[in-house]
N, C-alpha and C positions, 0 to 999 in steps of 0.2 A: 851827672847831667840832670838839670832841673826838670821836673814834671809840672807843666803849666796847664791851666784850664782857662780858656779865654771866652768871654761872653760880652754881648752888647751891654752898655752901661745901664740901659733901661731894664734889663732882665736881672742882673746881679750887681747892684750898685756898690760903690765904695763911698759911704757917707758917714759923717760924724753926727750921731743922733742923740748924744748925751749932753744935757739931761733931757732934751725935748724929744718927743715922739714925732718922727718925720717920715715922709715917703721920698724915695729917690727922684730927683729931677730927670727929665728926659735928656738925651744927648743934645748938646748945643751945636748949631750949624748944620748945613746940609750934609747928611751921610756921616756925621761925626760919630765915632764910637770910642769907648773907653775899654781898658783891660784891667783885670784884677788878678793878682797872684793868689791862688788858693793853696797850692801845695809847693813846697820847696824841698830840695834834696837835703837829706841828713836829719830830718825832723821826725821823731817817733810819733808825734801827734798827727803829722801829715800822713805817715805810713798807715796809721790807724784809720784815718779818713778814707784812704784809698781802699783799704780792706773792707770797710763798711759799705762803700759804694759798690764794689765788685760783688760782695755777698748779696746786696739788695737786688742787683741786676740778675744774678743767678736765680734767686728765689722768685722774683717776678716772672721769669721765663718758665720756671718749672712747677711752681706751687699751684695745685688745683683748689686749695682751701683759702678763700679770700680773707676770712676772719683771722685765721692764724697768721697770714701774710701781713695784714695791716698791723696786728699786734707786734710782729717782729720788726717792721719798719719803724714804728713809733719807738719801740725799745732801742733800736739802733740809733735813732735821732737823739734820744736822751743820752745814750752812752757816748756818742761821738762829740756832742756839744757840752757834755758834763752838766746837763741841766738836771733839775729835780723831777720835773713832770713833763709829759708830752701828751698833747690832746689833738685828735683829729675831729674837726667840725665840718659837717656836710649839710647842704640844703638843696632840695630839688623842687619842682613845680608843685608837688603834692604836699609840701610842708609850708606852714605859715611863718616859721622862724627856723634858724639854724639849729641842728641837733648834734649832740656829741655822739660820734660813732665809736671812737676809741679814746679811753683815758687811762694812761699808764704812769706808774712811778715805782721805782725800785723793783722792776720786773714783774709787777702784779697789776691787776686792774684796780682802778680807784673808784670808790663809791661816792665820796663827797667831792663833786667836781665843780669848783668855782674857778673862774678864770677871768681875764680882762676882756670883757665883752666889747669894750670900745675899740681895743686893738683888733679883735677878730672882725668886727663890723667894718672897720676902715679898710682892712686888707681885702675882705670879701667884696666890698663895693668898688674899690679902686683897682684890684688885681695887681697891686704892687707890694713887694716885701717890706717889712718894717722890723726894727729892733730898737730897744731902749734900755738904758741903764739909769737907775735912780741912785744917786750917790747919797752918802750919809748926810742927814740933816736937810735934804731937799724934799719938797712935796709939790712938784709941779702940778698946777691946776688942770692942765689939759691932758693928763694921762688917764683920767677916769677914776672914779671912786673905788672900783674893785681892785685896781692896781695898788692903791694905797692901803685899802683895808686888809688885803691879803699879805701886806708887808713884802711885796715882791721887789727884788733889787735888779733883776734882769729879765727881759721878755723879748722873744723873737717869734715872728709869725710870717709865713709865706703862703701865697695862694697855691692851691692844687688845681692846675689848669686842666680842665676836662676837654678842651678843644673848642674851636669856634662854633661847631654845630651843636654843642651840648648846652642844655639849659641848666645843668647841674653846676653847683658851685661848692667850693670847699677851701679850708685852710689847714695847715699844719702848724701847731703852736707849741712852744716850749717856754718854761719859765724857771726861775731859781730865786730863793730867798737868801742865798749865800752872799755875804758882803763882798767877798773877793772875786765873785764870778761876773765877768763881762763878756758878752758875745762879740766876737770880732768879725772881720770880713770873711775869713776862712770858714768860720762857723756858719755864716749866712750863705756862703756858696755851697757848702755841703748840704745844709738844711734845704736849700732850694732844689738841689738835685734829688734828694730823697723824696721831696714832695711830688716831683714829677714822676718818680717811680710808683708812688701811690696812685697817681692819675692813670698811669699805664695799666696797673693791676686792675683798677676799677673799670676801665674801658674794656680790658680783656674779658672781665667777668660779664659785663653788659653784653658784649658781642656774643659770648658763649651762650648766655641765656636767650638772646634773640635767635640764635641758630637753633637752639632746642625748641623754642616756640614755633619757629617756622617749620621745623621737621614734624612737630606734632600736628600743626595745622594741615600740612601737606598730607600726612597720613590719614587725618580725619576726612579730608576731602576725597582721598582715594577710597576709603572705606565706604563713604556715602555714595560714591559713584558705583562701586562694586555692588552695593545693596540695590541701588536703583537699576543697574543693568540686569540684576537678577530678577527684578520684578517685570521686566519686559518679556513679551511673548516672542516666539520665533518670528523673524521678519516677514515670512510668507505664511498667511493663514492656510490651514489644511482643511477648512470646513468645505465639504463638497457642495458644488453648485454656485460657488462665489469665487471671485478673484480679488484678493486683498493682500496688500503689502505695506509694511511700515518701516520707518527709519528714525533713529534717535541719536543725537550727538550732544553730550553734556557740555555746559559752559566751562570756562577755565577756572571759575571761582565759586560757582554755586550750581545747584541742580534742583529742579522742581517739576519738570515735565514728566509725563508718562503717556503711553498708549497701550491699547489692549484690543484683542478680538475675542468675543465671547459668543458661542453658539447658544441659542435659546431653545426651550422645550418645543416651541412651535415650529422649529426648523429655520428660523431667521438667523441672520448674523448681525451681532451688535459690534460696532466699532467706536472707539472713544479716544479722544486726545484731550488731556488735561494739563493744566499749568497751575501749580500750587504756590501761593505766596506764603510760605511758612516752612516748618521743618520737614525733613524727609518722612517722619512718622505720619504726618497728615497724608502724604502721597500714598504710603502703603495702606493706610486706613481707607482712603477713598477708593483705591483700586480693589481692595478686598471687598468693600461694601458693594461696589458696582457688580462685581462677579457674582456675589451671593444673590443680589436682587434680580439681576438679569436672567439667572437660571430659572427663576420662578415666575418672572413677570417680564413680558416683552414690550410693555408700554413704556417708552422712554420718559414721558412726562411723570408718570407715577414713580418710576425708579429714581429720577432726580429729586422728586419731592421727599422721598424716603431718605435719600443720601443727604440732602440739605438738613433735614431734621436731626440726623445723626451727627453730622459734622458741626452744626451750629453749637452743639453742646460741648464740643471739644476744642474749637478754635478760639484763640484769643482775639480781642478786639484788634481790627486792622488786618487780620488774616482772611484770605478768601481763596476760592478755587474757581478759575474759569475753565469751562469744559464744553466740548461739543460731543453729544451722544447721538449716534446714528444707528438706526435699526432697519436693515434691508431684508425684505421678505424674498422668498425664492422667485416670486413672480416680478420682482423689481420694485414693488411698492416700498417707498422709503419714508420714514418719519425721522425728523431731526429736532432735537432740543439744543439750542445754542445758548449756553449760560455764560454770557459775557465774553465769549471767545471770538477770535477773528472769523470773518464770514467764510464759510466753505465755498468751493468752486465746483462746478459740474461741467465736464466736457461732453457735448452732445455730438455723437458721431454722425447722425443723420444731417444735421444743419451745419456741421463743422464750426460750432460756435461755443462760447463760454457763458455760463450763467453764474451770477454771484448771489448767494443766499444771505442777504443782509439782516433779516429779522433776528432778534435775539432777546433773551430774558436776563434776569439778574444773575450775577455770579453766585455760586454756591457759598453759603456761610454768611451772607450779608444780612439776611432776614429770616429769622427763625419762624417756622410755620408757613413759609411761602409755598404756594402750590403752583408747580410749573405746568406749562402747556406746550404743545408741539409748536415750534416756530416755523418749520418748513415741511411741506409734504410734496412728494414728487414721485415720478416713476422712472426708474433707470431701465433703459433698453440695452440689449447686448451691444457691447462696444463702447457704451458710455462709461465715464469715470468720475467718481466723486472724490474730491481732494479736500482733506482736512489737515490743518497745520497749526503750529503755535507761533506766537508773535516773534520769537527769536529768529525765525526764518526771514520774515519781511523786514525786520529791524537789523539784520546783519549789515555791518558798516564796512565801507571800503577802507583799506589800511592807510592810503595816502590822501584820500579825500573824505574826511570824517563826516562831512555834510551829505554824503551820498549813501543812500541805503539801497539794499536789494529790492525791497518794496513789492507791492502787488504787481507792478509792471513786470518785474523780473520773473515773478511766478507765472503770470499770464503768458509771457513769451515762451517759457519752457513748456507749459501745458499745451499751448497751441501747436508748437513744433512737434511734440510727441504725438498729440492727437491727430494732426494732419498725416503723420507717417503711419498711423494705425498701431502705435505702440501700446504695450500692455501696461498694467498698473505697476508692475515691477520696473519696467523701463522708465516710466514716469518718475518714480521715486529715485531711481539711480541717476537720472539726468538732473533732477532738481537738486539733489544732495551734492552732486559734483559741481554744478554751476554755482551754488551758493558758497561752497567752500573755496572755490577758485576766486569768487568775487571778494570775499573777506580775507583771503590768504590764510584760511583756517583759524583766524583769530575769532573767538566767540565770547561775546559779552553776556549772552543768555543761551539757555538750552534751545535746541532746534529739534522739532519733531514733525514727521510727515506720516500721513496714512492715506492710501488710495484704495477705494473699493469699487468693484463693478461686477457685471455678470459676464460669463464667458460668451464669446461670439465676435 
């Protein structure tokens, strides 16, 4: 019983290309296809071709070493076609010209690699297989100088198809100087099949590397989030005489927010919300610096001036830190320095109203030597709540209506609702975090951070 391999004519053509170098013509007529007999019963050479194909399939499926696999497939192509040399030529977007990836002959790697560049270029550009035989006494002008100079008598070249979505290109090439060697249709069919197994092997390797890169990136993000979470204080401040609560949720792809509560030597409570446009190291440095300065100095303007001087020496151009630093005294007197951060809000229990503190200063790190000043001074009464947040909260996006943001309106609505009910700082943070996560269906393009501070009562 005959073993047949059927292909469309455009993929594995039956053409007579001797002595001219030609590419196969596409099928004629609508839906017309051709068939080529590659293997027939009772032929030892065809049995060898089948064995070569099966061995290549097995190796592509099992071999983890791409270099050894490519060497083996090229050696198999040489053996099966009885060529003298086999060469794998590849080109991707990072290369200005095609490069030899594998060059083999006699079972070893070749050092002096010269081949018909015109054949390789035509196959790579057209995506069509080619073969040529130069008969004795013939020197066809269109075969290219290298083909004649190398005294090649038979050449065959097929594309290595990397898939429609890949920008990589390649060809598998064999040649021979033997006067009696001519590559036929069966050679071309087997050669084309081997080339596709090379493509499969390279695609498998590329996918494997991408999977490793994704795993490394994911682990890096997890580590960064673990570090950042470790820098956060307890959600509820335990400083006596104050009511303070915080909440943080990292973005899905990056993290730069932080919040903190720091008791000062004067008995005040400092609360801070920061958003770093830079690496996590800057976040840790900023938080450590603030803690150190605030324990010695309760003046928020002086503290930010010191922090700015410190960070300006460490941050690269284009990096900065937006930050709102709040210092609340036991009697309710409050000073705020807003360094480029979203404006804080205050819920006034007595008037049942919301105040927006819009005054602000430069972000930290933008101007070395800049001296900060207090941007807002106020007095908190028992039952009042000061709310500080990062821009990831107001910029949270609706999943099905991307033009709709949670915005300041959403924040004000929750603040009013909790305030009217006489809710605590903890209830405010819980309600705001729940509402914003429901609004964006837990999808986060940026970190979200909330801090609420007040006096008991």
